[in-house]
C-alpha positions in Angstrom: 0.1 -0.3 0.2 0.8 3.6 -0.2 -0.2 7.3 -0.1 1.1 10.4 -1.1 2.5 12.5 1.0 2.4 16.7 0.2 5.5 18.4 0.7 5.6 22.1 -0.6 9.5 23.2 -1.4 10.0 26.8 -1.7 10.9 28.4 -5.1 14.3 28.1 -5.9 16.7 30.8 -5.6 19.4 32.1 -8.4 22.7 30.7 -7.4 26.3 31.9 -8.9 29.2 29.8 -8.4 32.2 30.7 -7.6 35.2 29.4 -9.7 36.9 26.3 -8.2 40.8 27.2 -7.6 41.5 23.7 -5.6 39.6 21.0 -7.8 40.8 19.2 -11.3 37.7 17.7 -13.3 36.1 15.3 -12.3 36.7 13.2 -15.5 39.9 12.6 -17.5 40.6 11.3 -20.9 40.5 7.7 -19.6 36.8 8.4 -19.0 37.5 7.8 -15.2 35.1 10.0 -12.7 37.1 11.0 -9.5 34.9 11.3 -6.1 36.5 11.8 -2.8 34.7 10.0 0.2 34.7 10.9 3.6 33.5 8.5 6.1 33.8 6.7 9.3 36.3 3.6 8.6 37.4 3.4 12.3 35.3 4.9 15.5 32.1 4.3 16.9 30.3 4.7 13.3 32.5 2.4 11.5 30.2 -0.6 10.6 28.2 2.3 9.1 30.3 4.0 6.9 32.2 0.7 5.7 28.6 0.0 4.3 28.3 3.1 2.7 31.5 2.5 1.1 30.7 -1.0 0.4 27.9 0.0 -1.7 29.7 2.8 -3.7 32.0 -0.1 -4.4 29.2 -2.4 -5.7 27.8 0.6 -8.0 31.5 1.3 -9.3 31.6 -2.1 -10.1 28.3 -2.5 -11.9 29.3 0.9 -13.7 32.3 -0.7 -15.3 30.7 -4.1 -16.4 28.0 -2.0 -17.9 29.7 0.8 -19.7 33.0 -0.1 -21.0 35.3 2.9 -20.8 33.8 4.8 -18.1 35.1 4.3 -14.3 34.6 5.5 -11.3 37.4 6.2 -8.7 36.6 6.3 -5.0 39.6 8.2 -2.8 38.3 7.1 0.6 39.5 8.6 3.6 38.9 7.6 7.2 37.5 10.4 9.8 37.9 8.2 12.5 34.1 8.9 13.5 34.9 12.6 14.8 34.3 16.3 13.3 38.0 16.7 13.5 38.8 13.6 11.2 36.1 15.1 8.5 37.7 18.5 8.6 41.1 16.8 7.8 39.7 14.6 5.3 38.2 16.9 3.4 41.2 19.5 3.4 43.4 16.3 2.0 40.9 15.3 -0.7 40.9 18.9 -2.0 44.5 20.2 -1.7 46.3 17.0 -2.4 43.9 14.5 -4.3 42.1 17.6 -5.8 38.7 15.7 -6.6 35.8 17.8 -7.9 33.4 16.5 -5.4 33.2 14.7 -1.7 30.8 12.4 -0.5 30.7 12.3 3.4 30.5 12.3 6.1 27.5 9.8 7.7 26.5 11.7 10.7 25.1 15.2 11.0 27.4 16.0 13.5 30.7 14.6 11.6 29.2 16.7 8.5 28.2 20.1 10.1 31.9 21.1 10.0 32.5 20.6 6.4 30.0 23.7 5.5 32.5 26.1 6.4 35.2 24.4 3.9 32.7 24.0 1.3 32.5 27.9 0.8 35.9 28.7 1.3 37.4 26.0 -1.4 33.8 25.8 -3.6 34.3 21.8 -3.8 30.6 20.7 -3.2 29.9 17.7 -0.2 27.2 15.2 -1.0 25.8 13.7 2.2 24.1 9.8 1.8 23.0 9.9 5.6 23.1 13.1 7.4 19.9 14.0 8.1 19.6 17.2 10.2 17.9 19.8 8.4 20.6 22.5 8.4 23.2 20.5 7.0 22.0 22.0 3.4 20.7 25.5 4.6 22.0 28.4 3.4 24.5 26.7 1.5 24.3 25.8 -2.2 27.0 23.4 -2.5 26.0 21.3 0.3 23.8 18.3 -1.1 22.1 15.6 0.5 20.5 12.0 -1.3 18.5 11.2 1.9 15.9 12.8 3.6 15.9 15.5 6.2 14.7 15.0 9.7 11.6 17.4 8.8 10.6 15.4 5.5 10.5 12.5 7.5 8.9 13.6 10.9 6.1 15.2 8.8 5.5 11.8 6.8 5.6 9.6 9.9 3.8 12.1 12.2 0.6 12.2 9.2 0.8 8.3 9.1 0.8 8.0 12.9 -2.6 10.1 13.0 -4.0 8.8 9.3 -3.2 5.1 9.3 -2.3 3.8 12.6 -4.9 5.7 13.9 -3.5 7.1 17.2 -4.6 9.9 18.7 -2.4 10.6 21.6 1.2 9.8 21.3 3.9 9.6 24.0 7.2 10.9 22.7 10.9 10.2 24.2 12.5 13.1 24.9 16.5 13.3 24.9 17.5 15.2 27.9 21.5 15.5 27.2 22.4 19.0 26.2 25.4 17.9 24.3 24.2 15.2 22.3 20.6 13.9 21.0 20.1 16.8 18.6 18.7 14.0 15.8 16.4 12.5 18.5 14.9 16.1 19.5 14.9 17.4 16.0 13.2 14.4 14.8 10.3 14.2 17.8 9.8 17.4 17.5 8.8 17.3 13.3 6.5 14.5 14.8 5.1 16.1 17.1 3.9 19.0 15.0 2.7 17.1 12.3 0.7 14.8 14.6 -0.8 17.8 16.3 -1.3 19.7 13.1 -3.9 16.3 12.2 -5.2 17.1 15.8 -3.2 14.8 17.8 -2.3 15.1 21.2 1.3 14.5 22.4 3.4 14.0 26.0 7.0 14.1 26.3 9.0 11.6 28.6 12.4 12.4 29.1 15.4 10.1 29.1 19.1 10.2 29.0 21.5 8.4 26.6 23.1 5.6 27.9 20.1 4.8 30.5 19.4 1.1 31.5 16.2 1.2 33.4 13.2 2.7 31.7 10.5 1.5 34.2 9.6 5.1 35.3 8.9 6.5 32.0 7.0 3.6 30.7 5.0 3.7 33.9 4.2 7.3 33.1 3.0 6.8 29.5 1.0 3.9 30.5 -0.5 5.8 33.2 -1.5 8.7 30.5 -3.2 6.5 28.5 -1.1 7.1 25.4 -2.0 5.2 22.2 1.7 4.7 21.2 5.0 5.8 21.7 7.4 7.6 19.3 11.1 6.5 20.4 13.8 8.3 18.1 16.5 6.3 19.8 19.2 4.5 18.8 19.8 0.5 19.3 21.5 1.1 22.5 18.9 2.9 24.3 15.7 1.5 22.3 16.2 -2.2 23.3 15.8 -2.1 27.0 13.2 0.8 26.5 11.2 -1.3 24.0 11.5 -4.7 26.2 10.0 -2.7 29.2 7.1 -1.0 26.9 6.3 -4.7 25.7 5.9 -5.9 29.4 3.3 -3.1 30.2 1.6 -3.3 26.6 2.6 0.1 25.6 3.1 0.2 21.6 6.3 1.5 20.2 7.1 3.4 16.9 10.0 4.8 15.4 12.2 6.2 12.8 15.1 5.4 10.6 17.8 5.0 13.5 15.6 1.7 14.0 16.9 0.3 10.6 19.8 -1.9 11.2 19.8 -5.4 10.6 20.9 -6.6 14.4 18.1 -4.6 15.8 15.4 -7.4 15.3 17.3 -9.7 16.9 17.9 -7.8 19.9 14.0 -6.8 20.2 13.0 -10.3 19.7 9.6 -10.6 20.8 9.2 -7.8 22.5 9.5 -6.2 19.1 6.2 -7.3 17.7 3.7 -4.9 16.1 6.4 -2.1 16.3 7.0 -0.1 12.9 9.2 2.9 12.3 9.9 4.9 9.3 13.0 4.5 6.5 14.4 5.5 3.6 15.0 2.1 2.1 13.5 -1.4 2.1 14.7 -4.8 0.3 10.8 -5.5 -0.5 10.5 -2.2 -2.3 9.0 -3.8 -5.8 11.2 -2.1 -8.0 13.7 -3.7 -10.4 16.9 -1.8 -9.4 16.2 -2.7 -5.6 15.7 -6.6 -6.9 18.9 -6.5 -8.7 20.6 -4.8 -5.7 19.3 -7.1 -3.0 20.0 -10.0 -5.0 23.7 -9.1 -5.8 24.5 -8.3 -2.6 22.9 -11.6 -1.1 24.5 -13.7 -3.6 27.7 -12.6 -2.1 26.7 -13.2 1.3 25.7 -9.8 2.3 22.1 -8.6 3.4 22.3 -5.0 2.2 20.8 -2.5 4.8 20.1 1.6 4.2 23.8 2.4 4.5 24.9 0.3 1.6 21.8 1.4 -0.6 22.4 4.7 0.5 26.2 4.6 -0.6 25.1 2.6 -4.0 22.4 5.1 -5.2 24.9 8.3 -4.1 27.6 6.8 -6.2 25.2 6.3 -8.7 23.4 9.9 -8.9 26.9 11.5 -8.9 28.0 9.3 -12.0 24.8 10.1 -13.6 25.7 14.3 -13.5 29.3 13.7 -13.9 28.6 12.3 -17.3 28.3 16.1 -18.9 29.7 17.7 -15.7 32.9 17.6 -14.7 34.4 20.6 -12.5 32.8 21.6 -9.2 30.8 24.3 -10.4 29.4 22.1 -13.3 28.8 19.2 -10.8 27.0 21.5 -8.0 24.5 22.7 -10.8 23.8 19.8 -12.5 23.0 18.2 -8.7 20.0 20.6 -9.3 18.7 18.8 -12.3 18.4 15.3 -10.5 14.6 14.4 -10.5 13.0 11.4 -10.0 16.7 9.4 -10.2 15.6 5.5 -10.2 17.8 4.0 -7.3 17.2 1.2 -4.8 15.7 3.4 -2.5 13.3 4.3 -4.7 13.1 8.0 -7.1 15.2 10.6 -5.9 15.0 14.3 -6.4 17.0 17.2 -5.5 16.1 20.7 -5.3 17.7 24.2 -5.0 16.9 25.0 -1.5 18.9 22.0 -0.7 16.3 19.4 0.2 15.8 15.9 -0.9 12.5 14.3 -1.7 12.0 10.4 -1.7 10.1 7.7 -0.4 9.5 7.0 3.1 8.7 3.6 4.1 6.8 2.2 6.8 8.4 -1.2 8.1 6.7 -3.5 10.8 8.3 -6.1 12.9 6.3 -9.2 13.5 7.4 -11.7 15.7 7.0 -15.6 13.9 6.2 -17.7 16.6 6.9 -20.5 14.6 10.5 -19.9 14.0 10.9 -17.9 17.0 12.2 -14.8 15.4 11.3 -11.3 14.8 11.0 -10.4 11.1 10.5 -6.7 9.0 8.4 -6.5 6.3 7.5 -3.4 4.4 3.9 -2.4 5.1 3.4 1.2 3.6 4.8 3.3 0.8 4.9 6.9 1.4 5.7 9.0 -2.1 6.1 12.8 -1.6 4.1 15.2 -4.1 6.7 17.9 -5.0 5.7 21.6 -5.9 
């Protein structure tokens, strides 16, 4: 099933791209397309960064197999999962490697420090996974191939009201001052959309790393909420969801739930929970089917990060066919409209936003095989103006 979610994008503004002094062209006489990549290969986010690179490498292989004479060269630099590492990686890729475009840097916190560098050196950055709204604001050389928090939150809030039938929801609110921006920003978007539909919202605070959620669950249950929105990462989500399941409190979430290991950790406690994300293996699309089958034939269960890496590489190669300098690539990115990716159609706009499908995935407990499984329940397609 699917329905359309209205997203009104502001009018495009004219952009003048400055001359690029540090970058060379993206393709040379041999047909090689050169792309810099900043990803965490070590540190806290290494597993995710490696998956993004793995997806880009799979597209690299597909491109070279299907188009003789065309090659994608990925120059990958590890940011060690830190903002400082992202800065050093960007400067190396621009000054030493002289790439015309850079993909990076997984998290929003590690991508933000690139914004002033992009303005200084005029070498664009395309993030496949950083969802914070402000990443692309007031910088016409910052792009994303993922949806932003407002886009996802609006779709999820509407779905909770219109399709799930919730009328009162609880929201888990991160109390950590120096962390939790992702959780709070997404929570605000869901709350706003749900309230605009006529719903009621209550918030309950939590701390990152908390082990016992009995007090929060008790408060939510006594308040009589229909469900609880939990924009938590797996480490915090698992103990919360297990406690909620014990008390019969329904939980739903967002793209932070997308990791393959989560359903196994949740076990039966995940039954009937659902979450939003930007990729599903069950999406009915020839490109998705090829991607999943190819990865699985190699013993890989492709997740969101790998899919986003694959599509980001594909989008860049599509624009670099006719664009080679940084300025040309940046301008061509605004012509990306419904690129047929494995995550579904992707479009990029001059206000820095990216529009793509929001998938609603439900977790179901398979009582016969004693395991939790994921199933694609709904596809929310954006209407773009």
